[in-house]
VEXTIVO-410640 format. One line per 2 residues: their letters; for each residue z, y, x of C-alpha. Coordinates in nm, 3 decimals. Layout:
a	Z Y X ~ ...
//
This chain:
mn	0.001 0.001 -0.001 ~ -0.106 0.335 0.144
ii	0.152 0.615 0.135 ~ -0.073 0.898 0.253
gf	-0.421 0.930 0.109 ~ -0.721 1.138 0.223
ke	-0.964 1.339 0.015 ~ -1.276 1.269 0.217
ak	-1.480 1.551 0.065 ~ -1.228 1.802 0.197
ck	-1.198 1.669 0.550 ~ -1.376 1.930 0.764
nc	-1.365 1.765 1.109 ~ -1.119 2.019 1.243
yk	-0.907 1.742 1.406 ~ -0.591 1.943 1.344
cv	-0.416 1.634 1.211 ~ -0.508 1.444 1.528
ri	-0.377 1.727 1.744 ~ -0.046 1.748 1.549
ce	0.013 1.372 1.553 ~ 0.226 1.295 1.854
lk	0.147 0.925 1.829 ~ -0.230 0.957 1.755
ai	-0.193 0.730 1.452 ~ -0.499 0.893 1.291
sv	-0.846 0.758 1.357 ~ -1.173 0.935 1.294
ke	-1.463 0.727 1.163 ~ -1.791 0.865 1.035
eq	-1.639 1.214 1.072 ~ -1.352 1.133 0.834
aq	-0.985 1.117 0.937 ~ -0.799 0.802 0.836
im	-0.432 0.708 0.863 ~ -0.368 0.399 1.076
nd	-0.094 0.243 0.862 ~ 0.015 -0.004 1.129
qc	0.080 0.281 1.377 ~ 0.191 0.567 1.147
il	0.564 0.640 1.124 ~ 0.517 0.870 0.821
cg	0.664 1.178 0.983 ~ 0.445 1.384 0.746
hc	0.339 1.637 1.008 ~ -0.031 1.583 0.931
lk	0.033 1.665 0.565 ~ 0.174 2.005 0.654
ac	-0.088 2.075 0.922 ~ -0.404 2.002 0.723
pq	-0.568 2.340 0.639 ~ -0.782 2.183 0.365
na	-0.502 1.995 0.189 ~ -0.718 1.688 0.238
kt	-0.412 1.460 0.265 ~ -0.193 1.365 -0.029
vi	0.115 1.145 -0.080 ~ 0.077 0.871 -0.338
sd	0.313 0.965 -0.622 ~ 0.552 0.746 -0.826
id	0.644 1.019 -1.075 ~ 0.420 0.889 -1.355
mv	0.563 0.540 -1.314 ~ 0.917 0.679 -1.345
kk	0.824 0.873 -1.660 ~ 0.676 0.551 -1.799
yi	1.002 0.361 -1.733 ~ 1.196 0.623 -1.928
ke	0.939 0.641 -2.208 ~ 0.952 0.260 -2.249
gk	1.328 0.280 -2.298 ~ 1.422 0.114 -1.970
rv	1.758 0.195 -1.817 ~ 1.675 0.413 -1.519
il	1.943 0.504 -1.266 ~ 1.872 0.787 -1.023
si	1.999 0.774 -0.666 ~ 1.989 1.135 -0.544
ap	1.992 1.212 -0.171 ~ 2.269 1.458 -0.067
ay	2.001 1.701 0.056 ~ 1.980 1.816 -0.307
lg	2.285 2.030 -0.235 ~ 2.069 2.250 -0.015
vf	1.737 2.227 -0.200 ~ 1.796 2.308 -0.567
ey	1.911 2.648 -0.694 ~ 2.234 2.625 -0.897
dd	2.571 2.786 -0.951 ~ 2.748 2.452 -0.967
pg	2.618 2.122 -0.818 ~ 2.700 1.954 -1.150
qv	2.420 2.158 -1.312 ~ 2.166 1.956 -1.110
vs	2.318 1.632 -1.245 ~ 2.302 1.769 -1.601
al	1.940 1.877 -1.567 ~ 1.838 1.534 -1.436
lq	2.014 1.355 -1.722 ~ 1.815 1.569 -1.963
lg	1.497 1.424 -1.815 ~ 1.604 1.088 -1.947
fa	1.786 0.918 -1.661 ~ 2.070 0.695 -1.775
ev	2.286 0.775 -1.473 ~ 2.272 1.006 -1.175
re	2.449 0.872 -0.866 ~ 2.465 1.017 -0.518
ta	2.300 0.825 -0.235 ~ 2.594 0.937 -0.022
eg	2.784 0.663 -0.211 ~ 2.567 0.416 -0.017
aa	2.611 0.625 0.304 ~ 2.982 0.551 0.288
yv	2.904 0.179 0.330 ~ 2.663 0.254 0.616
tn	2.932 0.464 0.787 ~ 3.169 0.170 0.753
ey	2.914 -0.061 0.921 ~ 2.861 0.187 1.206
ek	3.238 0.202 1.252 ~ 3.247 -0.179 1.289
ll	2.976 -0.165 1.559 ~ 3.164 0.106 1.748
nd	3.489 -0.090 1.734 ~ 3.313 -0.407 1.837
st	3.170 -0.230 2.147 ~ 2.922 -0.507 2.231
md	2.605 -0.292 2.218 ~ 2.510 -0.093 2.525
ni	2.371 0.188 2.313 ~ 2.368 0.232 1.934
it	2.085 0.418 1.763 ~ 2.154 0.500 1.398
ts	1.904 0.353 1.152 ~ 1.930 0.589 0.853
cp	1.592 0.749 0.934 ~ 1.308 0.503 0.854
sv	1.066 0.700 1.073 ~ 1.292 0.655 1.374
nd	1.308 0.282 1.298 ~ 0.928 0.269 1.280
lv	0.897 0.465 1.606 ~ 1.111 0.207 1.788
ei	0.959 -0.103 1.629 ~ 0.599 0.013 1.688
yy	0.615 0.213 2.013 ~ 0.945 0.121 2.183
pe	1.008 -0.247 2.099 ~ 1.214 -0.271 2.420
li	1.479 -0.054 2.249 ~ 1.515 -0.276 1.938
pf	1.843 -0.421 2.074 ~ 1.985 -0.068 2.053
la	1.902 -0.021 1.684 ~ 2.211 -0.053 1.468
pv	2.139 -0.363 1.251 ~ 2.224 -0.173 0.935
vs	2.014 -0.069 0.633 ~ 1.971 0.299 0.545
pm	2.196 0.470 0.285 ~ 1.916 0.451 0.028
ia	1.881 0.072 0.059 ~ 2.259 0.027 0.077
hg	2.294 0.227 -0.246 ~ 2.017 0.032 -0.420
km	2.171 -0.302 -0.318 ~ 2.516 -0.192 -0.428
ik	2.395 -0.078 -0.769 ~ 2.180 -0.385 -0.829
hs	2.455 -0.633 -0.734 ~ 2.766 -0.456 -0.864
ie	2.661 -0.234 -1.153 ~ 2.317 -0.270 -1.307
ee	2.116 -0.560 -1.175 ~ 1.843 -0.522 -1.442
ak	1.821 -0.141 -1.424 ~ 1.535 0.044 -1.255
iv	1.668 0.227 -0.950 ~ 1.480 0.546 -0.856
fl	1.549 0.732 -0.529 ~ 1.512 1.111 -0.532
gp	1.491 1.262 -0.185 ~ 1.308 1.467 0.077
ci	1.134 1.194 0.280 ~ 0.796 1.024 0.238
ak	0.891 0.747 0.483 ~ 1.141 0.625 0.223
kr	0.843 0.500 0.019 ~ 0.740 0.247 0.280
ea	1.102 0.140 0.339 ~ 1.166 0.091 -0.033
ln	0.835 -0.053 -0.150 ~ 0.644 -0.198 0.147
di	0.903 -0.345 0.385 ~ 0.972 -0.708 0.286
rt	1.317 -0.680 0.449 ~ 1.429 -0.405 0.213
rg	1.195 -0.436 -0.083 ~ 1.330 -0.496 -0.433
yi	1.636 -0.268 -0.433 ~ 1.458 0.062 -0.504
da	1.189 0.057 -0.771 ~ 1.039 0.400 -0.715
vi	1.067 0.698 -0.477 ~ 1.016 1.051 -0.594
ff	1.057 1.389 -0.425 ~ 1.250 1.709 -0.502
se	0.924 1.905 -0.538 ~ 0.800 1.658 -0.804
ve	1.124 1.682 -1.001 ~ 1.117 2.064 -0.985
kw	0.771 2.056 -1.143 ~ 0.892 1.805 -1.401
le	1.184 2.029 -1.495 ~ 0.946 2.320 -1.541
ee	0.724 2.109 -1.767 ~ 1.029 2.026 -1.983
ni	1.151 2.392 -1.978 ~ 1.481 2.286 -1.820
vi	1.649 2.555 -1.609 ~ 1.918 2.417 -1.378
kq	2.135 2.729 -1.382 ~ 2.146 2.718 -1.761
ct	2.277 2.361 -1.772 ~ 2.640 2.265 -1.833
pm	2.781 2.106 -1.516 ~ 2.837 1.729 -1.521
lp	2.976 1.501 -1.256 ~ 2.760 1.226 -1.106
nn	2.843 0.863 -1.196 ~ 3.021 0.787 -0.870
kd	3.338 0.865 -0.686 ~ 3.329 1.157 -0.442
pm	3.159 1.027 -0.119 ~ 3.337 1.303 0.072
in	3.206 1.370 0.424 ~ 2.919 1.121 0.379
rl	2.735 1.395 0.193 ~ 2.673 1.549 0.538
yp	2.422 1.277 0.632 ~ 2.115 1.503 0.572
is	2.208 1.759 0.837 ~ 2.203 1.720 1.212
sg	2.526 1.565 1.339 ~ 2.617 1.464 0.979
vi	2.621 1.096 1.059 ~ 2.835 1.148 1.370
ss	3.076 1.368 1.170 ~ 3.111 1.095 0.908
vi	3.164 0.822 1.168 ~ 3.420 1.022 1.362
as	3.614 1.112 1.048 ~ 3.619 0.746 0.939
sn	3.699 0.586 1.276 ~ 3.926 0.851 1.428
dn	3.693 0.826 1.728 ~ 3.903 0.570 1.919
ns	3.604 0.402 2.087 ~ 3.446 0.476 2.426
yk	3.096 0.566 2.311 ~ 2.958 0.908 2.395
kf	2.814 1.060 2.075 ~ 2.521 1.297 2.039
yv	2.235 1.362 1.799 ~ 1.863 1.411 1.857
hg	1.615 1.544 1.604 ~ 1.243 1.615 1.609
ik	0.976 1.366 1.708 ~ 0.918 1.511 2.055
sc	1.289 1.497 2.135 ~ 1.311 1.140 2.007
ie	1.015 1.037 2.221 ~ 1.168 1.205 2.526
lf	1.502 1.031 2.468 ~ 1.342 0.689 2.408
ds	1.130 0.726 2.721 ~ 1.453 0.787 2.913
mk	1.624 0.490 2.746 ~ 1.325 0.273 2.827
kg	1.379 0.358 3.196 ~ 1.742 0.249 3.167
ei	1.882 0.598 3.215 ~ 2.108 0.603 2.903
hg	2.418 0.388 2.860 ~ 2.728 0.378 2.637
cf	2.598 0.621 2.375 ~ 2.609 0.637 1.995
ie	2.294 0.833 1.904 ~ 2.220 0.990 1.567
an	1.841 1.010 1.560 ~ 1.622 1.187 1.309
ic	1.248 1.251 1.320 ~ 1.269 1.575 1.119
eg	1.399 1.877 1.308 ~ 1.720 1.988 1.140
gc	1.765 1.655 0.972 ~ 1.672 1.537 0.622
ik	1.718 1.886 0.475 ~ 1.385 1.963 0.644
gs	1.231 1.635 0.532 ~ 0.861 1.562 0.528
ai	0.839 1.606 0.150 ~ 1.010 1.947 0.152
ds	0.841 2.286 0.179 ~ 1.000 2.381 0.509
ka	0.880 2.740 0.488 ~ 1.076 2.803 0.171
ls	1.410 2.681 0.311 ~ 1.628 2.797 0.599
ty	1.779 2.506 0.791 ~ 2.072 2.713 0.910
ki	2.146 2.858 0.569 ~ 2.150 2.512 0.407
kl	2.356 2.360 0.687 ~ 2.622 2.634 0.659
em	2.634 2.608 0.280 ~ 2.668 2.229 0.284
qe	2.937 2.235 0.553 ~ 3.133 2.484 0.340
ri	3.101 2.288 0.016 ~ 3.150 1.933 0.138
kk	3.498 1.791 0.197 ~ 3.546 1.674 0.556
lp	3.749 1.373 0.443 ~ 3.650 1.007 0.483
vk	3.616 0.772 0.189 ~ 3.920 0.547 0.151
ks	3.844 0.190 0.247 ~ 4.007 0.079 -0.079
nl	3.733 0.261 -0.271 ~ 3.459 0.051 -0.111
vk	3.354 -0.256 -0.308 ~ 3.407 -0.577 -0.118
fq	3.102 -0.801 -0.088 ~ 3.137 -1.169 -0.006
dk	2.829 -1.168 0.211 ~ 2.933 -1.019 0.544
ef	2.568 -0.944 0.622 ~ 2.513 -0.766 0.290
fe	2.412 -0.440 0.458 ~ 2.246 -0.597 0.760
ki	1.886 -0.535 0.863 ~ 1.716 -0.726 1.143
fk	1.459 -0.522 1.333 ~ 1.155 -0.669 1.505
sr	0.865 -0.559 1.717 ~ 0.558 -0.430 1.528
ap	0.378 -0.307 1.837 ~ 0.000 -0.335 1.780
ie	-0.193 -0.557 2.016 ~ -0.467 -0.345 2.167
ve	-0.719 -0.421 2.441 ~ -0.714 -0.157 2.710
ps	-1.044 -0.041 2.863 ~ -1.127 -0.091 3.230
ee	-1.179 0.204 3.462 ~ -1.553 0.138 3.453
ei	-1.557 0.141 3.073 ~ -1.364 0.471 3.064
kk	-1.609 0.632 3.307 ~ -1.901 0.504 3.103
il	-1.767 0.672 2.788 ~ -1.689 0.994 2.979
kk	-2.048 1.010 3.105 ~ -2.173 0.989 2.747
ig	-2.001 1.322 2.678 ~ -2.124 1.487 2.995
km	-1.815 1.423 3.209 ~ -1.987 1.304 3.524
nk	-1.698 1.385 3.752 ~ -1.337 1.502 3.745
ed	-1.436 1.868 3.742 ~ -1.621 1.819 3.412
el	-1.303 1.698 3.237 ~ -1.184 2.023 3.075
nc	-0.885 1.859 2.896 ~ -0.908 2.131 2.629
sa	-0.745 1.911 2.359 ~ -0.984 2.044 2.091
cg	-1.049 1.681 1.989 ~ -0.678 1.623 1.940
ya	-0.615 1.429 2.260 ~ -0.434 1.574 2.562
tc	-0.702 1.476 2.812 ~ -1.066 1.375 2.817
rd	-0.953 1.041 2.957 ~ -0.719 0.985 2.663
ka	-1.007 1.065 2.430 ~ -1.233 0.815 2.609
ia	-0.966 0.544 2.570 ~ -0.939 0.630 2.199
vf	-1.318 0.601 2.163 ~ -1.303 0.254 2.327
kg	-1.031 0.149 2.082 ~ -1.230 0.274 1.782
ka	-0.985 0.556 1.705 ~ -1.216 0.842 1.797
ei	-1.585 0.927 1.807 ~ -1.801 1.068 2.083
tm	-1.891 1.369 1.868 ~ -1.526 1.485 1.856
cm	-1.572 1.651 2.196 ~ -1.621 2.018 2.106
py	-1.747 2.147 2.448 ~ -1.992 1.858 2.468
mh	-2.127 1.916 2.116 ~ -2.141 2.293 2.173
ek	-2.335 2.244 2.496 ~ -2.562 1.989 2.329
ar	-2.631 2.223 2.037 ~ -2.689 2.515 2.271
sl	-2.926 2.308 2.487 ~ -3.114 2.194 2.178
an	-3.134 2.552 2.053 ~ -3.265 2.663 2.393
vv	-3.526 2.388 2.392 ~ -3.638 2.489 2.045
ls	-3.653 2.857 2.131 ~ -3.836 2.797 2.453
ti	-4.091 2.548 2.323 ~ -4.168 2.688 1.978
pn	-4.510 2.869 1.990 ~ -4.401 3.143 1.751
mi	-4.233 3.461 1.869 ~ -3.870 3.495 1.757
iv	-3.673 3.819 1.759 ~ -3.324 3.844 1.615
vd	-3.154 4.183 1.567 ~ -2.810 4.289 1.444
se	-2.731 4.541 1.174 ~ -2.803 4.825 1.420
lk	-3.138 4.673 1.522 ~ -3.003 4.575 1.862
ic	-3.201 4.277 1.992 ~ -2.979 3.965 2.004
ef	-3.236 3.690 2.068 ~ -3.578 3.700 2.229
ne	-3.766 3.378 2.307 ~ -4.029 3.293 2.568
aa	-4.323 3.338 2.327 ~ -4.199 3.692 2.257
er	-4.176 3.754 2.632 ~ -4.545 3.672 2.674
vf	-4.670 3.889 2.388 ~ -4.444 4.192 2.421
hk	-4.440 4.190 2.802 ~ -4.061 4.200 2.832
kr	-3.828 3.951 2.997 ~ -3.549 3.820 2.772
ke	-3.278 3.976 2.987 ~ -3.444 4.317 2.960
al	-3.522 4.276 2.587 ~ -3.158 4.200 2.504
sl	-3.066 4.547 2.629 ~ -3.315 4.717 2.395
yl	-3.334 4.808 2.030 ~ -3.621 4.684 1.815
yd	-3.778 5.027 1.785 ~ -3.818 5.028 2.162
li	-4.075 4.750 2.115 ~ -4.232 4.776 1.770
dp	-4.218 4.963 1.442 ~ -3.899 4.829 1.279
id	-3.983 4.938 0.922 ~ -4.004 4.581 0.783
fi	-3.682 4.479 0.954 ~ -3.503 4.784 0.810
ev	-3.632 4.702 0.460 ~ -3.499 4.346 0.481
le	-3.169 4.459 0.627 ~ -3.114 4.708 0.344
sq	-3.249 4.500 0.053 ~ -3.142 4.157 0.192
kn	-3.471 4.028 0.052 ~ -3.703 3.842 0.285
im	-4.061 3.940 0.364 ~ -4.279 3.636 0.410
nk	-4.622 3.588 0.579 ~ -4.715 3.954 0.614
kv	-5.008 4.032 0.848 ~ -4.928 4.305 1.095
sy	-5.131 4.423 1.394 ~ -4.979 4.574 1.704
eq	-5.261 4.763 1.875 ~ -5.053 4.850 2.179
yk	-5.012 4.482 2.248 ~ -5.364 4.388 2.125
tt	-5.200 4.134 1.901 ~ -5.221 4.050 1.533
tl	-4.934 3.854 1.377 ~ -4.842 3.679 1.059
qs	-4.472 3.757 1.034 ~ -4.179 3.644 0.825
iv	-3.868 3.864 0.828 ~ -3.552 3.683 0.711
yl	-3.203 3.824 0.640 ~ -2.916 3.640 0.813
nd	-2.625 3.670 0.573 ~ -2.350 3.528 0.798
qn	-2.448 3.751 1.091 ~ -2.553 4.055 0.883
gv	-2.867 4.059 1.093 ~ -3.239 3.991 1.067
mg	-3.463 3.732 1.227 ~ -3.836 3.786 1.270
vf	-4.069 3.494 1.324 ~ -4.412 3.607 1.440
kd	-4.712 3.381 1.444 ~ -4.983 3.504 1.681
it	-5.310 3.502 1.486 ~ -5.505 3.724 1.725
ke	-5.757 3.451 1.813 ~ -5.795 3.352 1.450
ee	-5.858 3.712 1.355 ~ -6.120 3.746 1.633
kn	-6.290 3.428 1.509 ~ -6.283 3.563 1.156
kq	-6.446 3.887 1.274 ~ -6.716 3.697 1.455
ay	-6.774 3.476 1.155 ~ -6.797 3.784 0.933
kv	-7.049 3.944 1.168 ~ -7.262 3.630 1.159
kv	-7.245 3.632 0.782 ~ -7.358 3.995 0.766
et	-7.645 3.935 1.007 ~ -7.752 3.628 0.812
ie	-7.747 3.821 0.487 ~ -7.957 4.100 0.642
ma	-8.213 3.849 0.769 ~ -8.224 3.679 0.432
qk	-8.276 4.013 0.260 ~ -8.570 4.092 0.490
vi	-8.730 3.757 0.412 ~ -8.678 3.814 0.042
dk	-8.832 4.159 0.060 ~ -9.132 4.031 0.253
qm	-9.184 3.745 0.010 ~ -9.172 3.983 -0.279
mv	-9.443 4.198 -0.120 ~ -9.664 3.897 -0.061
aq	-9.605 3.777 -0.414 ~ -9.697 4.116 -0.551
qi	-10.020 4.130 -0.340 ~ -10.114 3.779 -0.450
ag	-10.046 3.873 -0.807 ~ -10.266 4.182 -0.775
ll	-10.559 3.990 -0.632 ~ -10.516 3.718 -0.892
ge	-10.525 3.980 -1.165 ~ -10.862 4.135 -1.050
tt	-11.026 3.792 -1.009 ~ -10.908 3.681 -1.348
ae	-11.059 3.987 -1.516 ~ -11.399 3.940 -1.351
tk	-11.401 3.575 -1.446 ~ -11.323 3.657 -1.801
vt	-11.621 3.900 -1.824 ~ -11.858 3.651 -1.667
lt	-11.754 3.362 -1.886 ~ -11.769 3.574 -2.193
kl	-12.120 3.671 -2.114 ~ -12.214 3.307 -2.048
rd	-12.071 3.205 -2.384 ~ -12.252 3.473 -2.569
ti	-12.574 3.378 -2.400 ~ -12.534 3.019 -2.509
lf	-12.433 3.105 -2.861 ~ -12.679 3.374 -2.930
dg	-12.980 3.257 -2.728 ~ -13.291 3.413 -2.881
ee	-13.092 3.592 -3.147 ~ -12.955 3.930 -3.163
kv	-12.580 3.968 -3.163 ~ -12.462 4.105 -3.485
//
């Protein structure tokens, strides 16, 4: 089951998500970014970094609404971060508002945190582990299992407060009820719904932002609600789990800190990576480490709008409101199974074939990196070095075309080839008619080198009237014949407005030879017509002369024949 989805139509090949991902758990295939589920720790940084909002978190909110609509008993486990997220006058108003949405009960996840604190206390007292890394943050657990499997022996074998709470409710209170977790973390979805070790105790995971929208839809205003207590005993100091050092504070309060472990907290993915690198080298011993991927703790979780909340303000408010007292051991339900809250961690490190040095060099050459000096290491592709990018290409995580300098140089080279080889003259000017581009064909016709032409204005070369018309009207002039007598050239020119650059491009086709051929052809036509006219005139004269002669001969013949007839008819008689 995918937790983060991509809207492919919106992915613009900016590679910002790749750059922001410290673990490079995002691959790019066919120019589309894709989450690598087996390597992603669901820190959520790519969600917040994407400028196109191309990434979305799969939502369970409709499923929860369906549970309630169908009349199922739905119990809400609300993470203690709610104390710093919602706006209220009394925390009980939040509980009241949630009950109005249709939840049967609202219980604090900190109730489960009390059991987790108790398990941590046992580990500290036992003192058999060299180091203990808290396991309340599922992203930290994923980071160790996938990228630092050597540190798995240091992970506290304890479930998170969310899972502990779900198990407790299912086994002690409402086994048939639907348990919904409300919190600030998208990684909780995988832990609750995808991990076979912890699946089945939480039926859905929703976020504070989704509930805020739901409350708006139902016209429920938190500050107008009558305060109500949650359906659990006060979890006391365990409500501090969402803030940095909250787990340590809870453990110290519960155990009186009689063990020998040095205690410190680390938050933020870079800090966690730095610490784990050090632990991997064997530099850290005898420490109890509260680790959290989100800087500031869960109050700045991956599903929270971090810009709208001040970490320090929330931390101060929560520390003021929350009692610094531990939960009494007598208030904790006893479970027969001693391993009830246990979680066994295991290596999930992906098996990847590493490229040879020859294969890396071969890929680098494909993007124009022939030697070390060509490796710019600009990180535009999202990878720290060109070499890292080449390795990613070999592993199928990246594409050759992700190298911006290479693609820019390739495009520029292609543009130069086109400009230099195209037979038509090309002149590009800006809004002030300053020449911006001038190709080789234009150099030959206008007798100016490109370097010199780029320092001129169009009117220094030709009459710019057509360019000015297009610039002002933003309407193109196509296939207009214009002669430049000073250059003894006739052109068929198209003047095009460039909207993005607010400039104009002129494409001139040299038709001087065609025009000369047309003139010669026209001259031949005229001469042929004149010759034909002379022949016609001469023929007419001959015809007229012939006609004249024929006319005289015909008349004489008529007289003669008439006389012959009369002679025959009237022989010896007088004509009457």
